[in-house]
Structure formats: C-alpha cells, structure tokens
C-alpha positions as a printed Julia matrix, in Angstrom:
33×3 Matrix{Float64}:
 -14.48  -19.86   4.02
 -12.03  -18.55   6.56
  -9.16  -18.47   4.05
 -10.81  -16.16   1.55
 -11.43  -13.13   3.81
  -7.97  -13.62   5.35
  -6.4   -13.67   1.89
  -8.42  -10.63   0.83
  -7.46   -8.7    3.96
  -3.8    -9.53   3.5
  -3.9    -8.47  -0.13
  -5.75   -5.26   0.69
  -3.23   -4.48   3.45
  -0.25   -4.95   1.21
  -1.85   -2.74  -1.5
  -2.47    0.06   1.07
   1.15   -0.17   2.25
   2.36   -0.02  -1.37
   0.16    3.14  -1.91
   1.58    4.74   1.17
   5.17    4.15   0.19
   4.36    5.33  -3.35
   2.85    8.61  -2.07
   5.84    9.2    0.21
   8.21    8.71  -2.64
   6.28   11.09  -4.84
   6.19   13.69  -2.09
   9.95   13.39  -1.53
  10.67   13.81  -5.27
   8.26   16.74  -5.42
  10.05   18.54  -2.58
  13.5    17.75  -3.85
  12.82   19.44  -7.2
C-alpha cells in the first residue's frame, strides 16, 4: 500500500514538470515570432 501512493506521486510530479517545460517552450516560441 505504500508503493502505490509513492508511484502515483512520482508520476504526477513528472507530469507537472513536463507541463511546465512544455508551457515554457510554447511561451518562448510565441515571443520569438
């Protein structure tokens, strides 16, 4: 039971980091145009 929340938290954390990087890239492209 300890593994499941840990795995979910890790997955959620990586997804949020991916979204942040994605938004930063979109913003950079938008300002460069």
